[in-house]
N, C-alpha and C positions, 0 to 999 in steps of 0.2 A: 348340649355338651356330652350327654350317654353317647349321641351317635357319632359327634368328633372321635372318642374315647375308642369307642368300637373299631372304627378303620385305624388308628393308631396302634391298637392292640392288634389288626390283625396283619399290619406291614412289619410288626419287630424292628421299630428304628434299631435295637440294639445290636441285631442280625446284619441288618442292613448296611449299619455303618461300619459293623468289622468289613462287609464284603467290600464296600467303597474303600477303608481303608487298605483291603487287601491289595487291590487296584494300584494305589498309591505307592506300598511296599513293592510291588512288582516294578513299576516304573523307576524307583529308587535304586533297586538291586541291579537293573540294565544299565543307569548311567550312573553307579556309584556316587549318587548323589548330587550330580552335575545337570541337573536337569535344563539350565539353560531356557531356552526360549518355549518350553515344551507345557508352562504352566498352565495355560489356556484351555490344552488339551489335557492335560491331568485333570484339570478340574470337572473336566467334560467326561472324563474316565469314573471318576470317582461317584458321580451321580447318576452316571449308566451302572456300575454296578448296582448304588444303593436303589435305583427305581425297578431294575428285573429283578432283585434279591426280593423289593417288597411284593412287587408280582409275585413271585412265584411262592411265599409264605401265603398270600391272599390265596391263589390257587389251591396251593396244599391245603388251607382251613375247606376252601369250599369242597373241594371231595371227603375230607375226612369228616365232614358235618356229623353222619351218620354215628361216626366212631366216637367223636369228640361228646356226642351227647350222652357218652356212656363214660370216658374217661375224663374230660373235664369241659363238663357242662356249661362253665362259667366263660367259655370260649365265647367270641362275639356271633358268631350264625347261631350255635345251638341256643345262646340265652337268648335270641332276639335282639341284638342291639345293631345287627346290622342285617340285612336281608339278602337273600340269596342274589336278586338282581342284582343289589348293590354292591355286592362283592366283584360277581360279573363286570359293571361299567370299572372298578376300580381296577382289576386287573388292566383291562382294554386301554385304558389311561396312562398308567403306568410302562407298561410295556410300548406304547407307543412314545411316549417320550422317551424311554431309554431306548429304544432301537435310532430315534431321530438324534440325541447325542452322540452315539455311537457313530453313525453316516457324517456327522460334522467332523469326526476325527479322522477318521479316514474307511474308505472298502472293508480294510482288512479289520479294521477293527469292527466294524457291523458284521462280518463272515464272523465273527470269533463270539461277539454276543448272541447271532442266530445259533450257533451251535450250543451255544449254554443253555438257551433256551430250547432247543431240540431235546436235549441231555434232559431237560425239568421236563418236560412232556413226556416223553418215553418214561422217567419214573414215574409217573402221577397217571399214566393210562397203562403201564404193563407191569413194569419193576417193582410198583408200591407194596404188592402185595407177596411179591418174590422172597423177600427177606434177604440175604446178606447180597445178592444181584443189585437191588435197589437201595444196600447203604451205598454197594461202590458208585453208583450214580450218582448219589446227593453227595457224596465226596469227591467226584469229578466235579463236579458244581462248584464245589469250596475251593478246589486248587485253581479252577480258570481264572479267576479275577488277577492271579501272580501273573499269567501269561499274559492275558489279555493288559495289565499294564506296562510289562515291557514293550507288546508291540504299540502300544499307544504312545512312546515316547521314541524308540528306535527301532519300530517296524521288525524286529525280530526277537528271538528267542533265546538267552544264554543258556548255560548250563547250569551255573547258580540260581537262575529262576525257577529252571526245572526240577533242580533239588528242593531248594523249598516247598514248592508246587508237592510234592513226594508227601516230605515231611508232615505237611497239612492235608493232604490224603488219609494217611496213615491215622494219624489222631484223631480224625473228622469221624474214620471208620467205627473207633473205638468208642466214640460218643453215639453214634447212631444205633450202634448194637446194644449200648445203656440205655436208653431211649426207649430201645424196645422191651427191655425189662418191666421199666415206668408203665407202660401202654400197653403189659402182655392180657390184661381182660378184655379190653375194648379189640383188640389185636386180634385175639381168637375169636371172638362173634364177628368180626367183621372179614373173619379168614385171610387174615397175612399170616404171611409164613416166616415170622421170624425167627431167630436162631430161640428166643425166648420160648415162641409159641410151642417149635416143633422139638425141641430139646429140652427145654427146661431154663429156667432161669439160672443155674450155675453153670453149665454148659456154656450160657451167654455171658457170663461174667469172667469165665475163664477169657474167652476166644475178645473179648473187649482188653482186657489186659494185656492178653498179647499183643494186640496192635497199639497200645498206651508204649509198650518197649520196646517195642518197633523202632517209633515214630521218638523216644529217647535215645535210642542206640544210632539213631542213624545223626544225631546233632553236632557230635565231636568233627565228623568228618569234615564240614566247611570251614571249621579253622585247622583242621589238617592239611586240605587243599590249598588254605591263603584265600578262598572265596569272601572271607569277611575279616573284619580287624577286633581289638581284646575287647570293644566294646559289647560285641556280642554276647560275650562270656555271662555277664551278672546275670542278665535278662533272662538267658538259655537256663541257665541252673535254676532259677526261679524254676521256672517252666518245667523244667525235666524232674525238678524233685516234687514239685504238685501232682505231675501226671504219674510218678510213681506212686504217692500216697495215696491217690484216687484208687489206681489199682489196688493195691492194700487193700483198702476198707471196702473196696468193692467183692473182691474173693472172699472176706471177711465176713462180710455182710452183704447179701444182694436180693435184700428184700427190696419191695416197690419203693418206698422212701426213701431210704438212702441210697437208691440208683438215680432217685430225681435228685436227689443233691449231689450228687456226682457228677451229673450232667451238666447241672449248672456250673458250677466249680469248673467244669473241664472249658464251659465256653469262655471264663474271666480267663482261664490259662491261654485259653487261643489269644487275649488281647496283649498279654506278657510275651507269648512269643513272637506277636507280630513286632512287637517295640524293639524284640531282638535281632530280628532280622531289618527293619530299620535302622537301629542305631550301629549293627553290625556292618552294615554298608559304608559308613560314615571311615575313612580313611584319615 
């Protein structure tokens, strides 16, 4: 049971479910809710997002095992719940399943899935210790499922899908910078050049809050352009209020403990934001 629990924690099911859900949101946005005969492709798309995200999470923990031994010693690999070899095997299996599912939908989906995996590889091998550029790479991976979902069902990407992908990119960048405050001790030891390490927690908090504010500032535009229905408004107001509150709290208190709470809160706000996009596509 300890081994199984370790595998599950490595994959981070909540994050991966959100990634699969983002694929579904991209598909719904692309079709305005009229999925028609695309349900099987959508199921494949969801599990492509889920499995490749789980593989990426596992690779991340594998490369971070030394840093996690300082920052998060209870993580599966540092704690010994999962061995390094077992983590590698898990990555291979998850990646193979994800690429197979993408290919079953279309060659274009396989290309997008492969591009996303390349971004992850660049991040882990080059970008992870680069700080802000690495944050941008992670956010690009978060935004890609919206685009993938659109290609899954209509084989093209509309303006509304690209716009929502941009909002996901901005808000996740803020979260990644906030995470840098949480991990500052281990990152400094591992020579990871996050904003918190290079310029201090205050600068990181200001920058993260700026990205949250940019994401919030963009949210009225879909309504103005007629890209969403009135059902978008209630959920997006909750998301916006939450992001503004997180930004204010982070600016007032950029301690490691408070940054951790905000990082987790923003993840939950992502779920509400995804619901906003999903319901807003219903006419």
